[in-house]
C-alpha positions in Angstrom: 94.3 125.1 77.5 97.3 125.8 79.7 97.8 123.9 82.9 96.8 126.9 85.0 93.6 127.3 82.9 92.7 123.7 83.4 93.2 123.8 87.1 91.4 127.1 87.6 88.3 126.0 85.6 88.3 122.7 87.5 88.4 124.4 90.9 85.6 126.8 89.9 83.1 124.2 88.6 84.0 120.7 89.7 83.2 119.3 93.2 86.3 118.9 95.3 85.9 115.1 95.9 89.5 114.4 94.9 92.8 115.5 96.4 94.4 116.0 93.0 98.2 116.1 92.3 99.2 119.5 90.8 99.5 118.1 87.2 97.0 119.0 84.4 97.2 116.4 81.6 96.6 117.4 78.0 97.6 114.3 75.9 99.6 111.1 75.9 101.4 108.5 73.8 102.4 105.0 75.0 103.2 105.2 78.7 104.0 108.9 78.5 101.7 111.8 79.4 102.1 115.5 78.7 100.8 118.6 80.4 99.4 121.8 78.8 102.9 123.1 78.3 104.3 119.9 76.8 106.2 118.6 79.9 106.6 114.8 79.7 105.7 112.4 82.5 106.3 108.6 82.6 103.0 107.1 83.7 103.1 104.3 86.3 99.4 104.7 87.0 97.4 104.2 83.7 94.4 106.0 85.1 94.4 103.7 88.2 94.7 100.6 86.0 92.3 101.6 83.3 94.3 102.6 80.2 95.9 99.1 79.9 97.1 99.6 76.3 98.5 103.0 77.0 97.7 106.3 75.3 97.3 107.2 71.6 96.8 103.5 70.5 95.8 103.9 66.9 94.1 100.5 66.6 92.0 101.1 69.7 91.1 104.6 68.5 90.1 103.4 65.1 87.8 100.6 66.5 86.1 103.2 68.8 85.6 105.6 65.9 84.2 103.0 63.6 81.7 101.8 66.2 80.7 105.4 67.0 79.9 106.0 63.4 77.9 102.7 63.2 75.9 102.6 66.4 76.6 104.6 69.6 73.8 103.4 71.9 70.4 101.8 71.9 69.6 100.0 75.2 69.5 96.5 76.6 65.9 96.2 75.4 67.5 95.3 72.0 70.3 93.0 70.9 73.7 94.4 69.7 76.7 92.6 68.2 79.7 93.9 70.2 78.5 93.0 73.7 77.3 89.5 72.6 80.8 88.8 71.0 82.5 90.2 74.1 80.5 88.0 76.5 81.3 84.9 74.4 85.0 85.7 74.5 85.1 86.3 78.2 83.2 83.1 79.0 85.3 81.0 76.7 88.6 82.4 78.1 87.6 82.0 81.7 85.2 79.0 82.0 82.4 81.2 83.3 78.9 80.8 81.8 77.4 84.3 81.4 78.0 88.0 81.8 76.2 91.1 83.0 77.7 94.4 81.7 77.8 97.5 83.8 79.7 100.8 83.9 82.1 100.9 86.9 83.6 98.7 89.6 81.4 99.8 92.4 78.3 99.1 90.3 79.7 95.7 89.3 80.2 94.7 92.9 76.7 95.9 93.7 75.4 93.5 91.1 77.5 90.7 92.5 76.2 91.3 96.0 72.6 91.3 94.7 73.1 88.1 92.9 74.5 86.4 96.0 71.6 87.5 98.2 69.0 86.5 95.6 70.6 83.1 95.1 70.3 82.4 98.8 66.8 83.9 99.0 65.5 81.8 96.1 66.9 78.6 97.7 66.5 79.3 101.5 64.2 82.2 101.9 64.8 85.2 104.2 67.4 85.4 106.9 70.5 84.2 105.0 71.9 87.4 103.4 75.2 88.1 105.3 78.4 88.4 103.2 81.8 87.9 104.8 84.5 90.2 103.4 88.1 90.7 104.4 89.8 93.2 106.5 91.8 95.7 104.5 89.6 95.2 101.4 88.1 97.8 99.2 84.9 97.2 97.1 83.6 100.6 96.0 82.1 103.9 96.9 78.4 103.2 96.9 76.6 103.0 100.2 76.5 99.2 100.0 80.1 98.6 98.7 81.5 101.0 101.3 80.0 98.7 103.9 81.3 95.7 102.1 84.8 97.3 102.3 86.7 95.9 105.3 88.3 99.2 106.4 86.7 101.2 109.2 88.0 104.5 107.7 85.4 104.1 104.9 82.5 103.6 107.3 81.9 107.4 108.0 79.4 110.2 107.2 76.9 108.3 105.1 74.7 106.6 107.7 72.8 104.4 107.7 74.9 102.0 105.7 73.5 98.8 104.2 73.5 96.0 106.7 74.6 92.4 106.1 78.4 92.3 106.2 80.9 90.8 108.6 84.7 91.0 108.3 87.5 88.5 108.7 91.3 88.9 108.6 92.9 87.9 105.4 94.8 84.6 105.3 93.2 83.5 108.6 90.7 80.6 108.4 89.9 80.8 112.1 88.8 84.4 111.6 86.6 83.3 108.8 85.0 80.6 111.0 84.5 83.2 113.7 82.5 85.3 111.2 80.5 82.4 110.0 76.9 81.6 110.9 73.5 80.4 109.6 72.8 83.8 108.1 75.8 83.8 105.7 75.3 83.5 102.0 78.7 84.3 100.5 82.3 85.2 100.9 83.7 88.1 98.9 87.4 88.9 98.4 90.0 90.5 96.3 92.8 88.0 95.4 95.2 91.0 95.5 94.0 93.7 97.9 94.7 96.7 95.8 93.6 99.8 97.8 94.7 98.0 100.9 98.3 98.0 99.8 98.7 95.5 96.9 98.6 92.4 99.1 98.2 89.0 97.3 96.3 86.4 99.3 97.9 83.1 100.1 97.1 80.4 97.5 96.3 77.7 100.2 94.0 80.1 102.1 92.0 80.9 99.0 91.7 77.3 98.1 90.5 76.5 101.6 87.9 79.3 101.5 86.6 78.0 98.2 86.2 74.6 99.7 84.3 75.9 102.7 82.0 77.8 100.4 81.2 74.7 98.4 80.5 72.6 101.5 78.1 75.2 103.0 76.5 76.5 99.7 77.9 80.0 100.2 78.7 81.7 96.9 82.4 82.4 96.4 82.6 86.0 95.1 85.8 87.5 93.7 86.4 91.2 93.1 88.7 91.6 90.1 87.9 95.2 89.5 91.6 96.1 89.8 93.4 92.7 89.3 91.5 91.6 86.2 92.0 92.1 82.5 95.7 91.1 82.3 96.9 93.2 85.2 98.5 90.3 87.1 99.8 88.5 84.1 96.8 86.3 83.4 93.5 87.4 81.9 92.0 87.2 85.4 93.9 86.7 88.6 91.7 83.8 89.8 93.2 81.7 87.0 96.5 81.8 88.8 94.7 80.4 91.9 93.4 77.4 89.9 89.7 78.0 90.7 86.5 79.2 89.1 84.5 81.8 91.2 80.7 81.5 91.4 80.7 85.2 90.5 83.6 87.5 89.6 83.5 91.3 89.0 85.6 93.2 86.5 86.1 96.9 85.4 89.1 99.2 85.0 91.0 98.0 82.0 88.2 96.0 80.3 87.6 98.7 77.6 91.1 100.2 77.5 89.9 103.7 78.8 86.2 103.8 78.3 83.7 103.2 81.2 82.8 99.6 81.3 82.5 96.9 83.9 80.5 93.8 84.7 80.2 90.4 86.5 80.6 86.9 85.2 78.7 84.0 86.8 79.2 80.2 86.6 76.5 77.8 85.5 75.0 77.5 89.0 74.3 81.2 89.1 73.5 82.0 85.5 69.7 82.3 85.9 69.6 84.0 89.4 69.1 87.5 88.0 66.1 87.3 85.7 64.2 90.0 83.9 63.4 92.9 86.1 65.8 92.0 88.9 68.8 94.0 87.8 69.6 96.6 85.0 71.7 99.5 84.0 71.1 102.0 81.1 74.6 102.3 79.8 75.7 98.7 80.4 76.9 96.8 77.2 77.2 100.1 75.4 78.3 99.2 71.8 81.3 101.6 71.7 82.6 100.4 75.0 82.1 96.8 74.0 83.8 97.3 70.7 86.8 98.8 72.5 86.8 95.9 74.9 86.9 93.4 72.0 90.0 95.2 70.7 91.6 94.9 74.2 90.8 91.1 74.2 92.5 90.7 70.8 95.7 92.3 72.2 95.7 90.3 75.5 96.8 87.0 74.0 99.1 84.5 75.8 102.3 86.1 74.6 101.2 89.5 75.7 100.2 88.2 79.1 103.5 86.4 79.5 105.2 89.7 78.8 103.2 91.4 81.6 104.7 88.9 84.1 108.2 89.6 82.8 107.7 93.3 82.9 106.4 93.2 86.5 109.4 91.0 87.6 111.8 93.4 85.8 110.3 96.5 87.5 110.4 95.0 90.9 114.0 93.8 90.5 115.1 97.3 89.3 113.3 99.1 92.1 114.8 96.8 94.8 118.3 97.1 93.2 118.1 100.9 93.7 118.3 100.2 97.4 116.6 103.5 98.2 116.5 104.5 101.9 112.7 105.3 101.7 111.7 101.9 100.2 111.6 98.4 101.5 110.5 95.3 99.6 108.2 95.1 96.7 105.2 92.8 96.3 102.4 92.1 93.9 101.6 90.1 90.7 102.4 91.1 87.2 102.1 94.9 86.7 100.2 95.3 90.0 103.1 96.3 92.2 103.3 97.6 95.8 106.3 99.0 97.5 106.9 99.2 101.2 107.7 102.6 102.6 110.4 102.6 105.2 109.7 103.9 108.7 110.2 107.7 109.0 109.1 108.4 105.4 105.7 109.6 104.2 104.1 108.0 101.1 102.4 111.2 100.0 105.7 113.1 100.2 107.4 110.4 98.1 104.6 110.5 95.5 104.8 114.3 95.2 108.6 114.2 94.8 108.3 111.6 92.0 105.5 113.5 90.2 107.5 116.7 90.4 110.4 114.9 88.9 108.3 113.5 86.0 107.1 110.1 87.2 103.4 109.5 88.0 102.8 107.0 90.8 100.0 106.1 93.2 99.8 105.3 96.9 97.8 102.4 98.5 97.4 101.4 102.2 100.7 102.1 103.9 102.9 102.1 100.8 103.3 103.0 97.1 101.4 101.4 94.2 102.4 101.1 90.6 99.9 100.2 87.8 101.6 101.1 84.6 100.0 100.4 81.2 100.4 96.8 80.3 101.9 97.8 77.0 104.7 99.8 78.7 108.1 99.4 77.0 111.5 98.6 78.6 112.7 102.1 77.5 109.7 103.7 79.4 110.3 101.5 82.4 114.0 102.3 82.5 113.2 106.0 82.2 110.8 105.8 85.2 113.4 103.9 87.2 116.0 106.6 86.4 113.6 109.3 87.6 113.0 107.4 90.8 116.8 107.1 91.4 117.4 110.8 90.8 114.5 112.0 92.9 114.8 109.7 95.9 118.4 108.5 95.9 
């Protein structure tokens, strides 16, 4: 189909829940995407952090095809090999004890919230179900995860929202204490606030919150939907904070482009969700799990070390451009935020770059870059050259 045909068909039959950029993608290779007419774009978005191994990866595609021919889906009423192997690898690589597989980030965070509340109910009974989350956070688009999100702009339209959340400013222990109470069962946070603007939390603050949770028997919940699966240069971001969450959620890049997500729990929480308490039809789908096994094979220590180097290189090159519209960069690994200078509009900048052939994202008050983890130096340099030409 041509780009115009793709756009027209979408406008006619798909709900307008997205403000789409005027680009219709037909195919891709590596960190490059192409529209219906063959125009090339350097991709610094990877499907909002999903296609971690890039496009047209032959090994990934072959694994998916082989599993599709063998077994596409049964249900979690039966045992299957790919999900069992994936759970083992994730637990052994992180120190967590067990996994629940789901489909998307919002669903994974819902499961994490349910687990925290049931843990407290089983131990203390009713009345201890409040979860403290952070201002500027984002946890999903369901009714419950919208309310867990610490941004007022998301608390619109869909009333009544799920109760049981209070908010505290990030990196502020006094604010956390002000939100505390006998009704609290958990603290939930992103270690790098993605949608809020790519804002890494302070190491000492996170350590202090974890200690408070241990002292009060609150569960320490970490949302790694965006920061997990190699994105920050370690398999999970919490590993760079030298701690083990009670429960951690993941999604996005876990299966390299197929819909998969989940939560991992530590030994204390492994038996909280028993039969009948939580479920999902498509969770642990064999094709998605097989794809995720391939991703895990690629994300070895050498690969993850390269992610850190690539992130440092991109940030250095962007700051060296000294563009009038940009300030400092921030982030971890290939999860990068860029400050937008006063007087400039982030959406206008994004549109200029996309028009010039570089796909980027916005987040909070600035720009956000989430390129494929497999991006090459040549592809990064081409993206930087486009940025210089379009914004210089």
